[in-house]
OpenMM code with the backbone's topology and positions (N, CA, C; nanometers):
from openmm import Vec3, app, unit

residues = "MET LYS ASN LEU SER LYS PRO LYS ALA SER PHE THR ARG PHE ILE LYS LEU SER TRP TYR GLN LYS PHE LEU LEU GLY LYS ALA PHE ILE VAL LEU ALA VAL TYR LYS CYS LEU LEU PHE ILE PHE PRO PHE ASN PHE PHE PHE LYS LYS SER ILE ASN LEU VAL SER SER PRO VAL ALA PRO ASP GLU GLN ASN LEU VAL VAL ILE VAL TRP ALA ILE SER VAL VAL SER ASN ARG ILE PRO LEU GLY PHE THR CYS LEU VAL GLN ALA LEU ALA ALA LYS TRP LEU LEU ARG LYS TYR PRO ASP VAL HIS ILE CYS ILE GLY VAL HIS LYS SER ALA SER GLN ALA PHE SER ALA HIS ALA TRP VAL VAL TYR LYS ASN LYS VAL ILE LEU GLY GLU GLN GLU THR GLN VAL PHE GLN PRO ILE LEU GLU TRP ASN".split()
positions = [
    Vec3(3.2863, 1.3047, 0.3252),
    Vec3(3.2634, 1.1687, 0.2808),
    Vec3(3.2868, 1.1603, 0.1305),
    Vec3(3.3472, 1.0535, 0.0882),
    Vec3(3.3809, 1.0338, -0.0509),
    Vec3(3.2552, 1.0041, -0.1329),
    Vec3(3.2485, 1.0663, -0.2509),
    Vec3(3.1351, 1.0465, -0.3393),
    Vec3(3.1536, 0.9165, -0.4168),
    Vec3(3.0642, 0.8230, -0.3965),
    Vec3(3.0741, 0.6933, -0.4617),
    Vec3(2.9887, 0.6827, -0.5875),
    Vec3(2.9202, 0.7891, -0.6245),
    Vec3(2.8310, 0.7818, -0.7400),
    Vec3(2.9083, 0.7755, -0.8718),
    Vec3(3.0266, 0.8361, -0.8776),
    Vec3(3.1032, 0.8340, -1.0018),
    Vec3(3.1500, 0.6925, -1.0379),
    Vec3(3.2135, 0.6175, -0.9450),
    Vec3(3.2490, 0.4788, -0.9801),
    Vec3(3.1264, 0.3934, -1.0117),
    Vec3(3.0158, 0.4196, -0.9424),
    Vec3(2.8941, 0.3432, -0.9670),
    Vec3(2.8409, 0.3715, -1.1076),
    Vec3(2.8463, 0.4986, -1.1492),
    Vec3(2.8018, 0.5344, -1.2838),
    Vec3(2.8928, 0.4718, -1.3888),
    Vec3(3.0234, 0.4693, -1.3631),
    Vec3(3.1174, 0.4070, -1.4564),
    Vec3(3.0904, 0.2582, -1.4686),
    Vec3(3.0647, 0.1932, -1.3566),
    Vec3(3.0351, 0.0502, -1.3581),
    Vec3(2.9059, 0.0233, -1.4343),
    Vec3(2.8063, 0.1096, -1.4150),
    Vec3(2.6790, 0.0941, -1.4854),
    Vec3(2.6999, 0.1073, -1.6362),
    Vec3(2.7818, 0.2056, -1.6780),
    Vec3(2.8111, 0.2211, -1.8206),
    Vec3(2.8850, 0.0988, -1.8743),
    Vec3(2.9762, 0.0443, -1.7941),
    Vec3(3.0513, -0.0746, -1.8368),
    Vec3(2.9574, -0.1932, -1.8565),
    Vec3(2.8635, -0.2115, -1.7665),
    Vec3(2.7679, -0.3225, -1.7760),
    Vec3(2.6847, -0.3107, -1.9035),
    Vec3(2.6536, -0.1887, -1.9447),
    Vec3(2.5695, -0.1678, -2.0625),
    Vec3(2.6431, -0.1878, -2.1943),
    Vec3(2.7760, -0.2003, -2.1916),
    Vec3(2.8529, -0.2205, -2.3139),
    Vec3(2.8250, -0.3589, -2.3715),
    Vec3(2.8460, -0.3709, -2.5013),
    Vec3(2.8306, -0.5018, -2.5649),
    Vec3(2.9464, -0.5914, -2.5231),
    Vec3(2.9295, -0.7220, -2.5428),
    Vec3(3.0363, -0.8153, -2.5062),
    Vec3(3.1619, -0.7873, -2.5875),
    Vec3(3.1452, -0.7451, -2.7142),
    Vec3(3.2602, -0.7146, -2.7993),
    Vec3(3.3364, -0.5935, -2.7468),
    Vec3(3.2642, -0.4902, -2.7015),
    Vec3(3.3304, -0.3720, -2.6455),
    Vec3(3.4045, -0.4069, -2.5166),
    Vec3(3.3454, -0.4907, -2.4334),
    Vec3(3.4131, -0.5353, -2.3110),
    Vec3(3.5382, -0.6154, -2.3452),
    Vec3(3.5280, -0.7015, -2.4463),
    Vec3(3.6430, -0.7794, -2.4913),
    Vec3(3.7543, -0.6874, -2.5400),
    Vec3(3.7182, -0.5853, -2.6198),
    Vec3(3.8190, -0.4917, -2.6702),
    Vec3(3.8838, -0.4121, -2.5576),
    Vec3(3.8065, -0.3740, -2.4565),
    Vec3(3.8658, -0.3029, -2.3422),
    Vec3(3.9675, -0.3915, -2.2706),
    Vec3(3.9336, -0.5181, -2.2512),
    Vec3(4.0277, -0.6113, -2.1884),
    Vec3(4.1517, -0.6331, -2.2734),
    Vec3(4.1314, -0.6504, -2.4024),
    Vec3(4.2435, -0.6697, -2.4946),
    Vec3(4.3329, -0.5461, -2.4978),
    Vec3(4.2714, -0.4276, -2.5014),
    Vec3(4.3493, -0.3030, -2.5016),
    Vec3(4.4305, -0.2903, -2.3736),
    Vec3(4.3716, -0.3257, -2.2602),
    Vec3(4.4450, -0.3189, -2.1336),
    Vec3(4.5662, -0.4117, -2.1359),
    Vec3(4.5473, -0.5324, -2.1833),
    Vec3(4.6582, -0.6287, -2.1861),
    Vec3(4.7698, -0.5811, -2.2782),
    Vec3(4.7346, -0.5339, -2.3968),
    Vec3(4.8362, -0.4875, -2.4917),
    Vec3(4.9083, -0.3643, -2.4373),
    Vec3(4.8353, -0.2711, -2.3774),
    Vec3(4.8986, -0.1526, -2.3179),
    Vec3(4.9947, -0.1922, -2.2054),
    Vec3(4.9525, -0.2836, -2.1200),
    Vec3(5.0369, -0.3273, -2.0088),
    Vec3(5.1626, -0.3983, -2.0594),
    Vec3(5.1472, -0.4805, -2.1623),
    Vec3(5.2628, -0.5513, -2.2183),
    Vec3(5.3625, -0.4529, -2.2777),
    Vec3(5.3136, -0.3567, -2.3556),
    Vec3(5.4056, -0.2586, -2.4151),
    Vec3(5.4718, -0.1713, -2.3094),
    Vec3(5.3996, -0.1397, -2.2037),
    Vec3(5.4606, -0.0619, -2.0957),
    Vec3(5.5764, -0.1398, -2.0338),
    Vec3(5.5564, -0.2681, -2.0103),
    Vec3(5.6637, -0.3525, -1.9549),
    Vec3(5.7784, -0.3690, -2.0540),
    Vec3(5.7463, -0.3899, -2.1804),
    Vec3(5.8504, -0.4079, -2.2811),
    Vec3(5.9383, -0.2837, -2.2964),
    Vec3(5.8788, -0.1671, -2.2802),
    Vec3(5.9581, -0.0436, -2.2907),
    Vec3(6.0577, -0.0303, -2.1758),
    Vec3(6.0310, -0.0949, -2.0631),
    Vec3(6.1275, -0.0956, -1.9533),
    Vec3(6.2427, -0.1926, -1.9805),
    Vec3(6.2151, -0.2983, -2.0555),
    Vec3(6.3135, -0.4041, -2.0765),
    Vec3(6.4001, -0.3799, -2.1998),
    Vec3(6.3374, -0.3422, -2.3111),
    Vec3(6.4078, -0.3314, -2.4387),
    Vec3(6.4302, -0.1857, -2.4777),
    Vec3(6.5351, -0.1605, -2.5566),
    Vec3(6.5555, -0.0241, -2.6078),
    Vec3(6.4475, 0.0100, -2.7097),
    Vec3(6.4270, 0.1371, -2.7301),
    Vec3(6.3201, 0.1826, -2.8171),
    Vec3(6.3340, 0.1285, -2.9592),
    Vec3(6.4553, 0.1187, -3.0121),
    Vec3(6.4714, 0.0729, -3.1506),
    Vec3(6.4312, -0.0735, -3.1698),
    Vec3(6.4112, -0.1473, -3.0630),
    Vec3(6.3609, -0.2840, -3.0707),
    Vec3(6.2242, -0.2884, -3.1389),
    Vec3(6.1461, -0.1837, -3.1260),
    Vec3(6.0093, -0.1806, -3.1766),
    Vec3(6.0011, -0.1437, -3.3242),
    Vec3(6.1148, -0.1110, -3.3861),
    Vec3(6.1153, -0.0735, -3.5272),
    Vec3(6.1242, -0.1923, -3.6216),
    Vec3(6.1285, -0.3115, -3.5687),
    Vec3(6.1392, -0.4292, -3.6539),
    Vec3(6.0206, -0.4378, -3.7479),
    Vec3(6.0440, -0.4904, -3.8652),
    Vec3(5.9399, -0.4996, -3.9673),
    Vec3(5.8343, -0.6047, -3.9367),
    Vec3(5.8557, -0.6883, -3.8374),
    Vec3(5.7620, -0.7968, -3.8097),
    Vec3(5.6237, -0.7470, -3.7731),
    Vec3(5.6142, -0.6238, -3.7248),
    Vec3(5.4835, -0.5701, -3.6870),
    Vec3(5.3959, -0.5480, -3.8099),
    Vec3(5.4561, -0.5361, -3.9283),
    Vec3(5.3806, -0.5058, -4.0494),
    Vec3(5.3557, -0.6279, -4.1371),
    Vec3(5.3935, -0.7459, -4.0947),
    Vec3(5.3821, -0.8628, -4.1794),
    Vec3(5.2383, -0.9080, -4.2013),
    Vec3(5.1488, -0.8754, -4.1098),
    Vec3(5.0102, -0.9175, -4.1231),
    Vec3(4.9405, -0.8200, -4.2172),
    Vec3(4.8927, -0.8713, -4.3276),
    Vec3(4.8192, -0.7865, -4.4200),
    Vec3(4.6933, -0.8584, -4.4630),
    Vec3(4.5922, -0.7821, -4.4860),
    Vec3(4.4632, -0.8394, -4.5212),
    Vec3(4.4326, -0.8086, -4.6669),
    Vec3(4.3931, -0.9094, -4.7460),
    Vec3(4.3592, -0.8817, -4.8853),
    Vec3(4.2298, -0.8018, -4.8968),
    Vec3(4.1456, -0.8079, -4.7957),
    Vec3(4.0200, -0.7343, -4.7939),
    Vec3(4.0400, -0.6059, -4.7140),
    Vec3(3.9819, -0.4982, -4.7616),
    Vec3(3.9939, -0.3715, -4.6898),
    Vec3(3.9292, -0.3844, -4.5521),
    Vec3(4.0022, -0.3469, -4.4454),
    Vec3(3.9462, -0.3591, -4.3108),
    Vec3(3.8306, -0.2614, -4.2877),
    Vec3(3.7432, -0.3000, -4.1975),
    Vec3(3.6264, -0.2200, -4.1630),
    Vec3(3.6693, -0.0992, -4.0798),
    Vec3(3.6355, 0.0207, -4.1251),
    Vec3(3.6773, 0.1418, -4.0547),
    Vec3(3.6036, 0.1590, -3.9224),
    Vec3(3.4863, 0.1012, -3.9079),
    Vec3(3.4150, 0.1071, -3.7797),
    Vec3(3.4939, 0.0309, -3.6737),
    Vec3(3.5574, -0.0786, -3.7127),
    Vec3(3.6411, -0.1556, -3.6216),
    Vec3(3.7596, -0.0706, -3.5753),
    Vec3(3.8173, 0.0058, -3.6658),
    Vec3(3.9271, 0.0967, -3.6316),
    Vec3(3.8826, 0.1964, -3.5254),
    Vec3(3.7667, 0.2541, -3.5414),
    Vec3(3.7143, 0.3524, -3.4459),
    Vec3(3.6941, 0.2899, -3.3089),
    Vec3(3.6421, 0.1681, -3.3050),
    Vec3(3.6161, 0.1006, -3.1781),
    Vec3(3.7469, 0.0648, -3.1074),
    Vec3(3.8476, 0.0236, -3.1820),
    Vec3(3.9769, -0.0092, -3.1216),
    Vec3(4.0429, 0.1157, -3.0638),
    Vec3(4.0391, 0.2255, -3.1366),
    Vec3(4.0948, 0.3514, -3.0854),
    Vec3(4.0177, 0.3961, -2.9618),
    Vec3(3.8862, 0.3799, -2.9630),
    Vec3(3.8039, 0.4124, -2.8457),
    Vec3(3.8483, 0.3305, -2.7250),
    Vec3(3.8698, 0.2002, -2.7439),
    Vec3(3.9088, 0.1130, -2.6325),
    Vec3(4.0431, 0.1553, -2.5742),
    Vec3(4.1388, 0.1880, -2.6591),
    Vec3(4.2700, 0.2332, -2.6103),
    Vec3(4.2557, 0.3626, -2.5317),
    Vec3(4.1766, 0.4545, -2.5820),
    Vec3(4.1557, 0.5822, -2.5124),
    Vec3(4.0881, 0.5631, -2.3776),
    Vec3(3.9855, 0.4804, -2.3729),
    Vec3(3.9127, 0.4581, -2.2475),
    Vec3(4.0032, 0.3939, -2.1433),
    Vec3(4.0739, 0.2894, -2.1826),
    Vec3(4.1616, 0.2212, -2.0879),
    Vec3(4.2726, 0.3149, -2.0403),
    Vec3(4.3307, 0.3904, -2.1315),
    Vec3(4.4395, 0.4819, -2.0949),
    Vec3(4.3933, 0.5916, -2.0003),
    Vec3(4.2715, 0.6368, -2.0167),
    Vec3(4.2198, 0.7437, -1.9312),
    Vec3(4.1666, 0.6938, -1.7973),
    Vec3(4.1247, 0.5684, -1.7907),
    Vec3(4.0601, 0.5172, -1.6697),
    Vec3(4.1516, 0.4377, -1.5776),
    Vec3(4.2560, 0.3781, -1.6304),
    Vec3(4.3450, 0.2954, -1.5494),
    Vec3(4.4637, 0.3815, -1.5054),
    Vec3(4.4877, 0.3906, -1.3767),
    Vec3(4.5947, 0.4787, -1.3283),
    Vec3(4.7348, 0.4152, -1.3333),
    Vec3(4.7719, 0.3590, -1.4475),
    Vec3(4.9042, 0.3001, -1.4617),
    Vec3(4.9996, 0.3902, -1.5386),
    Vec3(4.9518, 0.5000, -1.5893),
    Vec3(5.0380, 0.5916, -1.6609),
    Vec3(5.0769, 0.5427, -1.7992),
    Vec3(4.9795, 0.5098, -1.8817),
    Vec3(5.0084, 0.4697, -2.0188),
    Vec3(5.0405, 0.5956, -2.0991),
    Vec3(5.1667, 0.6121, -2.1328),
    Vec3(5.2116, 0.7313, -2.2039),
    Vec3(5.1661, 0.7271, -2.3493),
    Vec3(5.1878, 0.8375, -2.4181),
    Vec3(5.1494, 0.8453, -2.5587),
    Vec3(5.2246, 0.7423, -2.6423),
    Vec3(5.3497, 0.7149, -2.6088),
    Vec3(5.4262, 0.6149, -2.6833),
    Vec3(5.3694, 0.4749, -2.6621),
    Vec3(5.3350, 0.4425, -2.5413),
    Vec3(5.2741, 0.3118, -2.5125),
    Vec3(5.1419, 0.2993, -2.5865),
    Vec3(5.0612, 0.4039, -2.5855),
    Vec3(4.9334, 0.4017, -2.6559),
    Vec3(4.9545, 0.3855, -2.8061),
    Vec3(5.0520, 0.4561, -2.8616),
    Vec3(5.0780, 0.4475, -3.0054),
    Vec3(5.1253, 0.3074, -3.0451),
    Vec3(5.2151, 0.2491, -2.9667),
    Vec3(5.2631, 0.1136, -2.9968),
    Vec3(5.1501, 0.0110, -2.9859),
    Vec3(5.0668, 0.0257, -2.8843),
    Vec3(4.9536, -0.0654, -2.8679),
    Vec3(4.8549, -0.0495, -2.9834),
    Vec3(4.8290, 0.0735, -3.0227),
    Vec3(4.7376, 0.0973, -3.1347),
    Vec3(4.7929, 0.0378, -3.2630),
    Vec3(4.9223, 0.0544, -3.2843),
    Vec3(4.9840, -0.0017, -3.4054),
    Vec3(4.9696, -0.1534, -3.4076),
    Vec3(4.9887, -0.2168, -3.2926),
    Vec3(4.9753, -0.3627, -3.2889),
    Vec3(4.8305, -0.4050, -3.3085),
    Vec3(4.7382, -0.3388, -3.2390),
    Vec3(4.5966, -0.3761, -3.2512),
    Vec3(4.5412, -0.3447, -3.3897),
    Vec3(4.6001, -0.2473, -3.4580),
    Vec3(4.5539, -0.2074, -3.5912),
    Vec3(4.6492, -0.2558, -3.6998),
    Vec3(4.7179, -0.3660, -3.6754),
    Vec3(4.8195, -0.4146, -3.7685),
    Vec3(4.7612, -0.4580, -3.9027),
    Vec3(4.6307, -0.4810, -3.9123),
    Vec3(4.5674, -0.5174, -4.0391),
    Vec3(4.5400, -0.3953, -4.1266),
    Vec3(4.5649, -0.2778, -4.0732),
    Vec3(4.5424, -0.1535, -4.1460),
    Vec3(4.6774, -0.1033, -4.1973),
    Vec3(4.7081, -0.1203, -4.3246),
    Vec3(4.8404, -0.0832, -4.3748),
    Vec3(4.8667, 0.0678, -4.3728),
    Vec3(4.7640, 0.1482, -4.3671),
    Vec3(4.7819, 0.2934, -4.3690),
    Vec3(4.7984, 0.3545, -4.2302),
    Vec3(4.8119, 0.2730, -4.1265),
    Vec3(4.8321, 0.3246, -3.9908),
    Vec3(4.9802, 0.3499, -3.9693),
    Vec3(5.0129, 0.4717, -3.9280),
    Vec3(5.1518, 0.5112, -3.9039),
    Vec3(5.1644, 0.5670, -3.7628),
    Vec3(5.2791, 0.5443, -3.7024),
    Vec3(5.3123, 0.6093, -3.5755),
    Vec3(5.4048, 0.7252, -3.6071),
    Vec3(5.3740, 0.8404, -3.5510),
    Vec3(5.4585, 0.9580, -3.5665),
    Vec3(5.5107, 0.9989, -3.4292),
    Vec3(5.6347, 1.0408, -3.4266),
    Vec3(5.6948, 1.0939, -3.3049),
    Vec3(5.7492, 1.2309, -3.3397),
    Vec3(5.7164, 1.3271, -3.2548),
    Vec3(5.7594, 1.4632, -3.2795),
    Vec3(5.8115, 1.5296, -3.1549),
    Vec3(5.8754, 1.6445, -3.1747),
    Vec3(5.9319, 1.7211, -3.0638),
    Vec3(5.8792, 1.8642, -3.0696),
    Vec3(5.8865, 1.9288, -2.9553),
    Vec3(5.8431, 2.0677, -2.9421),
    Vec3(5.9343, 2.1370, -2.8428),
    Vec3(5.9781, 2.2557, -2.8792),
    Vec3(6.0592, 2.3362, -2.7884),
    Vec3(5.9834, 2.4662, -2.7661),
    Vec3(5.9442, 2.4896, -2.6417),
    Vec3(5.8629, 2.6064, -2.6102),
    Vec3(5.9492, 2.7316, -2.5962),
    Vec3(5.8842, 2.8444, -2.5784),
    Vec3(5.9546, 2.9716, -2.5625),
    Vec3(6.0431, 2.9708, -2.4380),
    Vec3(6.0057, 2.8956, -2.3379),
    Vec3(6.0860, 2.8868, -2.2155),
    Vec3(6.1968, 2.7814, -2.2280),
    Vec3(6.2230, 2.7367, -2.3522),
    Vec3(6.3271, 2.6388, -2.3827),
    Vec3(6.2974, 2.5005, -2.3248),
    Vec3(6.1726, 2.4749, -2.2895),
    Vec3(6.1349, 2.3423, -2.2408),
    Vec3(6.1168, 2.2499, -2.3610),
    Vec3(6.1734, 2.1322, -2.3511),
    Vec3(6.1686, 2.0338, -2.4587),
    Vec3(6.0652, 1.9284, -2.4241),
    Vec3(5.9820, 1.8929, -2.5204),
    Vec3(5.8860, 1.7861, -2.4989),
    Vec3(5.8741, 1.7026, -2.6259),
    Vec3(5.8343, 1.5792, -2.6085),
    Vec3(5.8160, 1.4875, -2.7203),
    Vec3(5.6774, 1.4252, -2.7097),
    Vec3(5.6278, 1.3797, -2.8226),
    Vec3(5.4935, 1.3228, -2.8249),
    Vec3(5.4851, 1.2198, -2.9367),
    Vec3(5.4031, 1.1186, -2.9166),
    Vec3(5.3763, 1.0170, -3.0187),
    Vec3(5.2267, 1.0174, -3.0491),
    Vec3(5.1933, 0.9989, -3.1757),
    Vec3(5.0538, 0.9936, -3.2147),
    Vec3(5.0389, 0.8951, -3.3300),
    Vec3(4.9144, 0.8582, -3.3578),
    Vec3(4.8850, 0.7590, -3.4612),
    Vec3(4.8048, 0.8268, -3.5715),
    Vec3(4.8458, 0.8006, -3.6958),
    Vec3(4.7828, 0.8616, -3.8129),
    Vec3(4.7286, 0.7504, -3.9018),
    Vec3(4.6081, 0.7717, -3.9516),
    Vec3(4.5478, 0.6795, -4.0482),
    Vec3(4.4941, 0.7612, -4.1642),
    Vec3(4.5452, 0.7345, -4.2825),
    Vec3(4.5060, 0.8078, -4.4032),
    Vec3(4.5179, 0.9587, -4.3829),
    Vec3(4.6334, 1.0016, -4.3332),
    Vec3(4.6682, 1.1424, -4.3119),
    Vec3(4.5785, 1.2141, -4.2111),
    Vec3(4.5160, 1.1390, -4.1216),
    Vec3(4.4326, 1.1978, -4.0167),
    Vec3(4.4758, 1.1392, -3.8822),
    Vec3(4.4945, 1.2261, -3.7827),
    Vec3(4.5340, 1.1795, -3.6496),
    Vec3(4.4148, 1.1101, -3.5853),
    Vec3(4.4339, 0.9843, -3.5469),
    Vec3(4.3243, 0.9088, -3.4856),
    Vec3(4.3466, 0.8853, -3.3366),
    Vec3(4.4700, 0.9013, -3.2909),
    Vec3(4.5004, 0.8809, -3.1491),
    Vec3(4.6179, 0.9699, -3.1107),
    Vec3(4.6015, 1.0455, -3.0041),
    Vec3(4.7105, 1.1262, -2.9522),
    Vec3(4.7171, 1.2668, -3.0066),
    Vec3(4.6071, 1.3185, -3.0568),
    Vec3(4.6080, 1.4540, -3.1112),
    Vec3(4.6301, 1.5554, -2.9991),
    Vec3(4.7203, 1.6484, -3.0235),
    Vec3(4.7496, 1.7568, -2.9289),
    Vec3(4.7105, 1.8885, -2.9953),
    Vec3(4.6068, 1.9500, -2.9472),
    Vec3(4.5603, 2.0749, -3.0069),
    Vec3(4.6350, 2.1965, -2.9537),
    Vec3(4.6913, 2.1856, -2.8329),
    Vec3(4.7554, 2.3010, -2.7706),
    Vec3(4.9007, 2.3191, -2.8116),
    Vec3(4.9658, 2.2140, -2.8580),
    Vec3(5.1048, 2.2234, -2.8995),
    Vec3(5.1211, 2.1658, -3.0397),
    Vec3(5.2136, 2.2241, -3.1135),
    Vec3(5.2457, 2.1730, -3.2459),
    Vec3(5.3812, 2.1045, -3.2363),
    Vec3(5.3831, 1.9774, -3.2679),
    Vec3(5.5066, 1.8997, -3.2611),
    Vec3(5.5659, 1.8853, -3.4005),
    Vec3(5.6957, 1.9048, -3.4088),
    Vec3(5.7678, 1.8861, -3.5330),
    Vec3(5.7989, 1.7383, -3.5502),
    Vec3(5.7401, 1.6715, -3.6487),
    Vec3(5.7646, 1.5277, -3.6643),
    Vec3(5.9134, 1.4996, -3.6939),
    Vec3(5.9695, 1.4044, -3.6211),
    Vec3(6.1077, 1.3637, -3.6472),
    Vec3(6.1161, 1.2181, -3.6878),
    Vec3(6.0064, 1.1435, -3.6704),
    Vec3(6.0065, 1.0013, -3.7043),
    Vec3(5.8645, 0.9600, -3.7403),
    Vec3(5.8533, 0.8858, -3.8487),
    Vec3(5.7241, 0.8269, -3.8868),
    Vec3(5.7524, 0.6873, -3.9391),
    Vec3(5.6788, 0.5927, -3.8866),
    Vec3(5.6976, 0.4582, -3.9402),
    Vec3(5.5684, 0.3841, -3.9480),
    Vec3(5.5658, 0.2932, -4.0457),
    Vec3(5.4470, 0.2157, -4.0744),
    Vec3(5.4624, 0.0777, -4.0185),
] * unit.nanometer
topology = app.Topology()
chain = topology.addChain("A")
for resn in residues:
    res = topology.addResidue(resn, chain)
    for name in ("N", "CA", "C"):
        topology.addAtom(name, app.Element.getBySymbol(name[0]), res)
């Protein structure tokens, strides 16, 4: 018989979240889903347009807000079985964190001893990886954009 306590515990945790956290989870899901669809329609270089960086805030953004947004992207990506890749997560994070001028998306490659090639995208804020950190592999950055 299937264990139903895990979904019940997840639902209970969701109910206990604040309305703002629930709103951010919904917003993160929508942005992730949109970017996943857009990556099927448009070529990757479509996302390099400068329009993503036009929003700037004269006041320094709250870093606690940054942490909560990254948390929402991580939770949605781990809980929804739609296959949100690291690139989709990075693009969504960049859009949701567009008021933070120091947020950068990095894309890197790795070639293992068995000649297997892999690529990865991650998000950096003030020279610290905030989303997509890979501790088991070291990726050589080939692209970074703000």
